[in-house]
The first five atom37 places (N, CA, C, CB, O) and aatype in JSON, in Angstrom:
{
  "aatype": [12, 11, 0, 9, 10, 3, 19, 10, 10, 0, 9, 10, 15, 9, 0, 15, 17, 19, 9, 9, 9, 5, 0, 19, 10, 15, 17, 10, 19, 16, 13, 1, 19, 10, 3, 10, 15, 2, 2, 9, 19, 7, 15, 9, 17, 2, 7, 10, 6, 1, 9, 16, 6, 14, 10, 18, 1, 14, 9, 1, 2, 12, 10, 14, 14, 12, 15, 7, 9, 3, 10, 16, 14, 12, 19, 19, 10, 10, 10, 9, 13, 13, 10, 5, 5, 10, 9, 1, 1, 18, 7, 18, 15, 9, 0, 14, 13],
  "atom_mask": [
    [1, 1, 1, 1, 1],
    [1, 1, 1, 1, 1],
    [1, 1, 1, 1, 1],
    [1, 1, 1, 1, 1],
    [1, 1, 1, 1, 1],
    [1, 1, 1, 1, 1],
    [1, 1, 1, 1, 1],
    [1, 1, 1, 1, 1],
    [1, 1, 1, 1, 1],
    [1, 1, 1, 1, 1],
    [1, 1, 1, 1, 1],
    [1, 1, 1, 1, 1],
    [1, 1, 1, 1, 1],
    [1, 1, 1, 1, 1],
    [1, 1, 1, 1, 1],
    [1, 1, 1, 1, 1],
    [1, 1, 1, 1, 1],
    [1, 1, 1, 1, 1],
    [1, 1, 1, 1, 1],
    [1, 1, 1, 1, 1],
    [1, 1, 1, 1, 1],
    [1, 1, 1, 1, 1],
    [1, 1, 1, 1, 1],
    [1, 1, 1, 1, 1],
    [1, 1, 1, 1, 1],
    [1, 1, 1, 1, 1],
    [1, 1, 1, 1, 1],
    [1, 1, 1, 1, 1],
    [1, 1, 1, 1, 1],
    [1, 1, 1, 1, 1],
    [1, 1, 1, 1, 1],
    [1, 1, 1, 1, 1],
    [1, 1, 1, 1, 1],
    [1, 1, 1, 1, 1],
    [1, 1, 1, 1, 1],
    [1, 1, 1, 1, 1],
    [1, 1, 1, 1, 1],
    [1, 1, 1, 1, 1],
    [1, 1, 1, 1, 1],
    [1, 1, 1, 1, 1],
    [1, 1, 1, 1, 1],
    [1, 1, 1, 0, 1],
    [1, 1, 1, 1, 1],
    [1, 1, 1, 1, 1],
    [1, 1, 1, 1, 1],
    [1, 1, 1, 1, 1],
    [1, 1, 1, 0, 1],
    [1, 1, 1, 1, 1],
    [1, 1, 1, 1, 1],
    [1, 1, 1, 1, 1],
    [1, 1, 1, 1, 1],
    [1, 1, 1, 1, 1],
    [1, 1, 1, 1, 1],
    [1, 1, 1, 1, 1],
    [1, 1, 1, 1, 1],
    [1, 1, 1, 1, 1],
    [1, 1, 1, 1, 1],
    [1, 1, 1, 1, 1],
    [1, 1, 1, 1, 1],
    [1, 1, 1, 1, 1],
    [1, 1, 1, 1, 1],
    [1, 1, 1, 1, 1],
    [1, 1, 1, 1, 1],
    [1, 1, 1, 1, 1],
    [1, 1, 1, 1, 1],
    [1, 1, 1, 1, 1],
    [1, 1, 1, 1, 1],
    [1, 1, 1, 0, 1],
    [1, 1, 1, 1, 1],
    [1, 1, 1, 1, 1],
    [1, 1, 1, 1, 1],
    [1, 1, 1, 1, 1],
    [1, 1, 1, 1, 1],
    [1, 1, 1, 1, 1],
    [1, 1, 1, 1, 1],
    [1, 1, 1, 1, 1],
    [1, 1, 1, 1, 1],
    [1, 1, 1, 1, 1],
    [1, 1, 1, 1, 1],
    [1, 1, 1, 1, 1],
    [1, 1, 1, 1, 1],
    [1, 1, 1, 1, 1],
    [1, 1, 1, 1, 1],
    [1, 1, 1, 1, 1],
    [1, 1, 1, 1, 1],
    [1, 1, 1, 1, 1],
    [1, 1, 1, 1, 1],
    [1, 1, 1, 1, 1],
    [1, 1, 1, 1, 1],
    [1, 1, 1, 1, 1],
    [1, 1, 1, 0, 1],
    [1, 1, 1, 1, 1],
    [1, 1, 1, 1, 1],
    [1, 1, 1, 1, 1],
    [1, 1, 1, 1, 1],
    [1, 1, 1, 1, 1],
    [1, 1, 1, 1, 1]
  ],
  "atom_positions": [
    [[101.52, 102.84, 126.0], [100.88, 101.74, 125.48], [99.46, 101.69, 125.48], [101.29, 100.72, 126.07], [98.88, 101.7, 124.39]],
    [[98.65, 101.62, 126.76], [97.43, 101.54, 126.98], [96.68, 102.72, 126.49], [97.27, 101.31, 128.25], [95.47, 102.63, 126.34]],
    [[97.28, 103.74, 126.26], [96.59, 105.03, 125.49], [96.29, 104.79, 123.94], [97.62, 106.37, 125.58], [95.33, 105.2, 123.28]],
    [[97.68, 103.83, 123.44], [97.72, 103.85, 122.15], [96.33, 102.72, 121.62], [99.35, 103.42, 121.71], [95.76, 102.72, 120.53]],
    [[96.05, 101.79, 122.88], [95.12, 100.51, 122.58], [93.61, 101.11, 122.62], [95.33, 99.18, 123.83], [92.6, 100.76, 122.0]],
    [[93.83, 102.08, 123.53], [92.56, 102.75, 123.89], [92.19, 103.69, 122.67], [92.73, 103.61, 125.3], [91.01, 103.6, 122.33]],
    [[92.85, 104.41, 122.08], [92.68, 105.07, 120.64], [92.37, 104.03, 119.67], [93.99, 105.85, 120.12], [91.58, 104.33, 118.78]],
    [[92.9, 102.76, 119.7], [92.57, 101.96, 118.64], [91.38, 101.78, 118.82], [93.22, 100.84, 118.46], [90.57, 102.23, 118.01]],
    [[91.05, 101.19, 119.72], [89.59, 100.63, 120.35], [88.53, 101.89, 119.9], [89.64, 100.4, 122.37], [87.52, 101.64, 119.25]],
    [[88.88, 103.21, 120.29], [87.69, 104.0, 119.82], [87.55, 104.27, 118.29], [87.71, 105.33, 120.5], [86.5, 104.54, 117.7]],
    [[88.79, 104.15, 117.76], [88.71, 104.31, 115.94], [88.13, 103.13, 115.55], [90.25, 104.45, 115.0], [87.42, 103.17, 114.54]],
    [[88.34, 101.73, 116.32], [87.38, 100.42, 115.85], [85.58, 100.78, 116.37], [88.11, 98.7, 116.89], [84.64, 100.37, 115.68]],
    [[85.43, 101.35, 117.28], [83.98, 101.41, 117.79], [83.33, 102.42, 116.46], [83.85, 102.21, 119.63], [82.46, 102.12, 115.65]],
    [[84.19, 103.84, 116.6], [83.71, 104.67, 115.36], [83.66, 104.17, 114.15], [84.41, 105.71, 115.14], [82.88, 104.81, 113.44]],
    [[84.17, 103.31, 113.63], [84.59, 102.75, 112.17], [82.89, 101.66, 112.24], [86.69, 101.58, 112.12], [82.04, 101.76, 111.36]],
    [[82.78, 100.81, 113.34], [81.75, 100.48, 113.37], [80.34, 100.65, 113.12], [81.89, 100.36, 113.9], [79.52, 99.94, 112.54]],
    [[80.24, 102.0, 113.82], [78.92, 102.95, 113.81], [78.98, 103.76, 112.3], [78.98, 104.2, 115.27], [77.96, 103.98, 111.65]],
    [[80.21, 104.14, 111.9], [79.8, 104.45, 110.41], [79.34, 103.44, 109.28], [80.89, 105.05, 109.84], [78.73, 103.78, 108.27]],
    [[79.84, 101.76, 109.7], [78.91, 100.93, 108.55], [77.89, 100.73, 109.4], [79.48, 99.43, 107.82], [77.26, 99.93, 108.7]],
    [[77.17, 100.85, 110.49], [75.95, 100.65, 110.9], [75.21, 101.68, 110.11], [75.82, 100.72, 112.37], [74.29, 101.42, 109.34]],
    [[75.67, 102.82, 110.37], [74.88, 103.53, 109.61], [74.63, 103.8, 108.21], [75.02, 104.31, 109.95], [73.54, 104.12, 107.73]],
    [[76.04, 103.61, 107.41], [75.69, 103.34, 105.96], [74.62, 102.06, 105.79], [77.13, 102.99, 105.13], [73.81, 101.8, 104.9]],
    [[74.88, 101.53, 106.77], [73.75, 100.14, 106.18], [72.45, 100.67, 106.16], [73.61, 98.63, 107.27], [71.72, 100.61, 105.17]],
    [[72.07, 101.29, 107.46], [70.72, 101.64, 107.9], [70.53, 102.8, 106.5], [70.64, 102.36, 109.76], [69.55, 102.6, 105.78]],
    [[71.24, 103.68, 106.24], [71.05, 104.63, 105.52], [70.46, 103.63, 103.96], [72.55, 105.62, 105.52], [69.32, 103.71, 103.5]],
    [[71.51, 102.79, 103.45], [71.36, 102.14, 102.38], [70.13, 101.51, 102.37], [72.31, 101.34, 102.19], [69.73, 101.5, 101.21]],
    [[69.04, 100.79, 103.4], [68.04, 100.37, 103.41], [66.9, 101.38, 103.13], [68.03, 99.76, 104.42], [66.05, 101.23, 102.26]],
    [[67.0, 102.39, 103.94], [66.41, 103.59, 103.5], [66.22, 103.87, 102.37], [66.89, 104.47, 103.82], [65.17, 104.07, 101.78]],
    [[67.73, 103.89, 101.87], [67.36, 104.54, 100.27], [66.83, 103.18, 99.13], [69.14, 105.4, 99.47], [66.45, 103.42, 97.99]],
    [[66.88, 102.12, 99.58], [66.56, 101.23, 98.74], [65.17, 101.05, 98.92], [67.3, 100.1, 98.86], [64.57, 100.87, 97.86]],
    [[64.53, 101.05, 99.88], [63.22, 101.31, 100.61], [62.51, 102.61, 100.0], [63.52, 101.52, 102.25], [61.31, 102.75, 100.22]],
    [[63.27, 103.68, 99.14], [62.73, 104.76, 99.12], [61.78, 105.55, 99.96], [62.39, 104.67, 98.3], [60.75, 106.2, 99.77]],
    [[62.62, 105.21, 101.06], [62.64, 106.25, 101.96], [62.66, 107.5, 102.27], [63.11, 106.16, 102.3], [61.87, 108.36, 102.65]],
    [[64.32, 107.34, 101.86], [64.99, 108.67, 101.33], [65.28, 108.6, 99.96], [66.29, 109.03, 102.03], [65.1, 107.49, 99.47]],
    [[65.76, 109.64, 99.09], [66.1, 109.76, 98.1], [67.67, 110.61, 97.75], [64.98, 110.2, 97.68], [67.85, 111.73, 98.22]],
    [[68.38, 110.16, 97.17], [69.84, 110.01, 96.61], [70.13, 111.72, 96.22], [69.91, 108.76, 95.02], [71.22, 112.29, 96.26]],
    [[68.59, 112.43, 95.77], [69.15, 112.81, 94.85], [68.85, 114.27, 95.4], [68.73, 112.25, 93.48], [69.16, 115.25, 94.72]],
    [[68.24, 114.4, 96.7], [68.38, 115.14, 97.83], [69.85, 115.42, 98.47], [67.58, 114.48, 98.73], [70.45, 114.58, 99.12]],
    [[70.44, 116.95, 98.14], [71.42, 117.39, 98.32], [72.12, 116.85, 99.81], [71.16, 118.7, 98.1], [73.3, 116.53, 99.85]],
    [[71.41, 116.8, 100.77], [71.83, 116.5, 101.96], [71.92, 114.81, 102.34], [70.91, 117.28, 102.83], [72.74, 114.26, 103.07]],
    [[71.1, 114.36, 101.8], [71.57, 112.7, 101.62], [72.1, 112.28, 100.96], [70.94, 111.85, 101.46], [72.72, 111.26, 101.28]],
    [[72.22, 112.82, 99.58], [73.42, 112.68, 98.75], [74.96, 112.79, 99.61], [0.0, 0.0, 0.0], [75.75, 111.84, 99.61]],
    [[75.21, 114.01, 100.28], [76.62, 114.19, 100.73], [76.78, 113.48, 101.71], [77.05, 115.43, 101.05], [77.89, 112.98, 101.9]],
    [[75.72, 113.25, 102.59], [76.03, 111.89, 104.07], [76.47, 110.91, 102.58], [73.95, 111.01, 105.54], [77.63, 110.98, 102.18]],
    [[75.66, 110.2, 102.0], [76.17, 109.2, 101.09], [77.24, 109.06, 100.57], [75.66, 109.11, 100.26], [77.83, 107.99, 100.74]],
    [[77.75, 109.95, 99.88], [78.92, 109.99, 99.43], [79.82, 109.95, 100.42], [79.08, 110.93, 98.68], [80.55, 108.96, 100.39]],
    [[80.01, 110.74, 101.33], [80.79, 111.12, 102.59], [80.95, 109.36, 103.03], [0.0, 0.0, 0.0], [82.05, 108.81, 103.02]],
    [[79.99, 108.81, 103.31], [79.99, 107.66, 104.08], [80.89, 106.7, 103.07], [78.4, 107.13, 104.47], [81.83, 106.07, 103.54]],
    [[80.59, 106.62, 101.77], [81.28, 105.63, 100.82], [82.72, 106.17, 100.93], [80.66, 105.61, 99.18], [83.73, 105.5, 101.16]],
    [[82.67, 107.32, 100.75], [84.61, 107.33, 100.7], [85.14, 106.58, 102.27], [85.45, 109.53, 100.67], [86.16, 105.91, 102.39]],
    [[84.38, 106.83, 103.11], [85.23, 106.14, 104.55], [85.05, 104.55, 104.15], [84.3, 106.56, 106.44], [86.0, 103.77, 104.14]],
    [[83.89, 104.25, 103.86], [83.88, 102.82, 104.04], [84.58, 101.75, 102.87], [82.41, 102.52, 104.19], [84.9, 100.57, 103.0]],
    [[84.67, 102.58, 101.77], [84.95, 101.73, 100.7], [86.53, 101.02, 100.39], [84.55, 102.57, 99.59], [86.83, 100.1, 99.63]],
    [[87.37, 101.83, 101.31], [88.37, 100.87, 101.27], [88.57, 100.12, 102.61], [89.59, 101.52, 100.85], [89.68, 99.62, 102.82]],
    [[87.81, 100.02, 103.34], [87.6, 98.67, 103.91], [86.72, 97.69, 103.36], [87.2, 98.78, 105.11], [86.92, 96.53, 103.72]],
    [[85.59, 97.95, 102.41], [85.08, 97.03, 101.66], [85.51, 96.35, 100.67], [84.32, 97.35, 101.34], [84.98, 95.3, 100.3]],
    [[86.76, 97.01, 99.98], [87.33, 96.74, 98.49], [87.56, 95.46, 99.02], [88.74, 97.66, 97.75], [86.73, 94.58, 98.77]],
    [[88.66, 95.18, 99.82], [89.93, 93.67, 99.62], [88.6, 92.75, 100.29], [92.06, 93.66, 101.0], [88.74, 91.61, 99.85]],
    [[87.24, 92.82, 101.28], [86.69, 91.67, 101.23], [85.51, 91.59, 100.17], [86.31, 91.37, 102.52], [84.89, 90.53, 100.15]],
    [[85.14, 92.58, 99.3], [84.4, 92.16, 98.13], [84.98, 91.58, 97.29], [83.85, 92.99, 97.52], [84.35, 91.13, 96.34]],
    [[86.6, 91.4, 97.4], [87.6, 90.52, 96.19], [87.16, 89.44, 96.66], [89.41, 90.57, 96.1], [86.71, 88.63, 95.84]],
    [[87.15, 89.07, 98.15], [86.75, 87.83, 98.26], [86.16, 86.84, 98.44], [86.91, 87.66, 98.42], [86.46, 85.65, 98.48]],
    [[84.88, 87.66, 98.61], [83.49, 87.26, 98.77], [83.15, 86.66, 97.65], [82.56, 88.29, 99.06], [83.85, 87.05, 96.72]],
    [[82.22, 85.73, 97.33], [81.67, 85.35, 96.04], [80.3, 86.03, 95.87], [81.55, 83.8, 95.92], [79.66, 86.21, 96.91]],
    [[79.76, 86.44, 94.7], [78.7, 87.62, 94.47], [77.29, 86.59, 95.25], [78.47, 88.16, 92.3], [77.41, 85.38, 95.45]],
    [[76.35, 87.19, 95.52], [75.59, 86.51, 96.59], [73.9, 87.03, 96.25], [76.26, 87.03, 98.27], [72.89, 87.21, 96.93]],
    [[74.28, 87.13, 94.88], [72.47, 87.47, 93.99], [72.51, 88.39, 94.72], [70.8, 86.42, 94.08], [72.34, 87.98, 95.87]],
    [[72.71, 89.93, 94.67], [72.1, 91.48, 95.43], [72.63, 91.42, 96.56], [0.0, 0.0, 0.0], [73.33, 92.38, 96.88]],
    [[72.53, 90.62, 97.24], [72.82, 90.99, 99.01], [74.27, 90.93, 99.06], [72.13, 89.75, 100.31], [74.99, 90.05, 98.59]],
    [[74.67, 92.15, 99.81], [76.01, 92.54, 99.7], [76.65, 92.32, 101.26], [76.09, 94.15, 99.1], [76.37, 93.26, 102.01]],
    [[77.49, 91.2, 101.89], [77.65, 90.85, 103.03], [78.55, 91.43, 103.58], [77.76, 89.78, 103.15], [78.88, 91.3, 104.75]],
    [[79.15, 92.29, 102.57], [80.82, 92.78, 103.04], [80.66, 93.5, 104.47], [81.66, 94.09, 101.79], [81.46, 93.22, 105.36]],
    [[79.35, 94.67, 104.74], [79.4, 95.14, 105.87], [79.41, 94.43, 107.09], [78.61, 95.83, 105.88], [80.07, 94.8, 108.06]],
    [[78.83, 93.59, 107.1], [78.52, 92.33, 108.37], [79.78, 91.43, 108.57], [77.15, 91.14, 107.91], [79.98, 90.86, 109.64]],
    [[80.59, 91.31, 107.52], [82.15, 90.59, 107.33], [82.78, 91.57, 108.15], [82.94, 90.46, 105.61], [83.25, 91.19, 109.22]],
    [[82.86, 92.96, 107.77], [84.15, 94.01, 108.29], [83.6, 94.06, 109.55], [84.42, 95.68, 107.54], [84.43, 94.04, 110.46]],
    [[82.26, 94.13, 109.9], [81.8, 94.45, 111.47], [82.46, 93.43, 112.41], [80.08, 94.34, 111.7], [83.16, 93.77, 113.37]],
    [[82.19, 92.06, 112.07], [82.74, 90.89, 112.61], [84.37, 90.99, 112.79], [82.32, 89.73, 111.69], [84.95, 90.62, 113.81]],
    [[84.86, 91.4, 111.9], [86.4, 91.58, 111.83], [86.66, 92.42, 112.99], [86.98, 92.3, 110.43], [87.39, 92.05, 113.91]],
    [[85.92, 93.79, 112.97], [86.29, 94.87, 113.82], [85.86, 94.25, 115.14], [85.59, 96.32, 113.45], [86.66, 94.33, 116.08]],
    [[84.62, 93.59, 115.34], [84.33, 93.03, 116.79], [85.66, 92.2, 117.43], [82.95, 91.92, 116.69], [86.23, 92.26, 118.52]],
    [[85.88, 91.42, 116.23], [87.18, 90.16, 116.78], [88.14, 91.1, 117.24], [88.05, 88.98, 115.43], [88.57, 91.08, 118.39]],
    [[88.54, 92.06, 116.23], [89.64, 93.24, 116.53], [89.76, 93.49, 118.07], [89.18, 94.74, 115.78], [90.69, 93.13, 118.81]],
    [[88.52, 94.24, 118.43], [88.36, 94.82, 119.64], [88.61, 93.81, 120.75], [87.04, 95.41, 119.72], [89.26, 94.12, 121.75]],
    [[88.02, 92.46, 120.56], [87.98, 91.57, 121.58], [89.72, 91.01, 121.89], [86.85, 90.32, 121.08], [90.24, 91.02, 123.01]],
    [[90.44, 90.54, 120.53], [91.63, 90.68, 120.95], [92.66, 91.74, 121.6], [91.96, 90.38, 120.18], [93.76, 91.52, 122.11]],
    [[92.08, 92.77, 121.46], [92.9, 93.94, 122.21], [92.27, 93.98, 123.72], [92.7, 95.58, 121.38], [92.93, 94.02, 124.76]],
    [[91.31, 93.97, 123.65], [90.81, 93.91, 125.12], [91.32, 92.76, 126.12], [89.29, 93.76, 125.04], [91.51, 92.95, 127.33]],
    [[91.53, 91.52, 125.43], [91.95, 90.54, 126.0], [93.23, 90.42, 126.32], [91.64, 89.71, 125.44], [93.63, 90.16, 127.45]],
    [[94.16, 90.67, 125.02], [95.5, 90.35, 125.29], [96.06, 91.55, 124.89], [96.08, 89.13, 124.63], [97.27, 91.48, 125.07]],
    [[95.74, 92.54, 124.46], [96.56, 93.57, 124.45], [97.03, 94.31, 125.68], [0.0, 0.0, 0.0], [98.19, 94.53, 126.02]],
    [[95.67, 94.72, 126.39], [96.08, 95.1, 127.89], [96.67, 94.43, 128.8], [95.2, 95.38, 128.54], [96.93, 94.97, 129.88]],
    [[96.98, 93.16, 128.54], [97.72, 92.32, 129.31], [98.97, 91.92, 129.17], [97.22, 91.44, 129.39], [99.61, 91.36, 130.07]],
    [[99.53, 92.26, 127.73], [100.98, 92.45, 127.28], [101.47, 94.07, 127.9], [101.04, 92.34, 125.39], [102.52, 94.26, 128.51]],
    [[100.49, 95.09, 127.59], [100.83, 96.34, 127.76], [101.64, 96.54, 128.88], [99.79, 97.1, 127.8], [101.13, 96.05, 129.89]],
    [[102.82, 97.14, 129.08], [103.47, 97.6, 130.34], [102.6, 98.66, 130.96], [104.92, 98.15, 130.08], [101.96, 99.48, 130.3]],
    [[102.63, 98.58, 132.36], [101.89, 99.97, 132.8], [100.16, 99.36, 132.83], [102.22, 101.52, 131.38], [99.24, 100.12, 133.13]]
  ]
}
């Protein structure tokens, strides 16, 4: 059971890093440091979009529009951190062995 919780924590950690990397990449694209017409940057951007969009879509449907500011990544990160804390605090205490 603890191995399953460890794997779940690792997946949540990887997801949070992917979201952070995508946020930094979006800032770099917005400030024209990187260009999406570059094949490598475009491929990385498309891959990150495919990974994160299923996480973002339900949150975007619930959040009101914020005049150009997308708070969805921050909300998803907060949910991930909350789940990690729940698993660390209560999951390991309940898990046998």
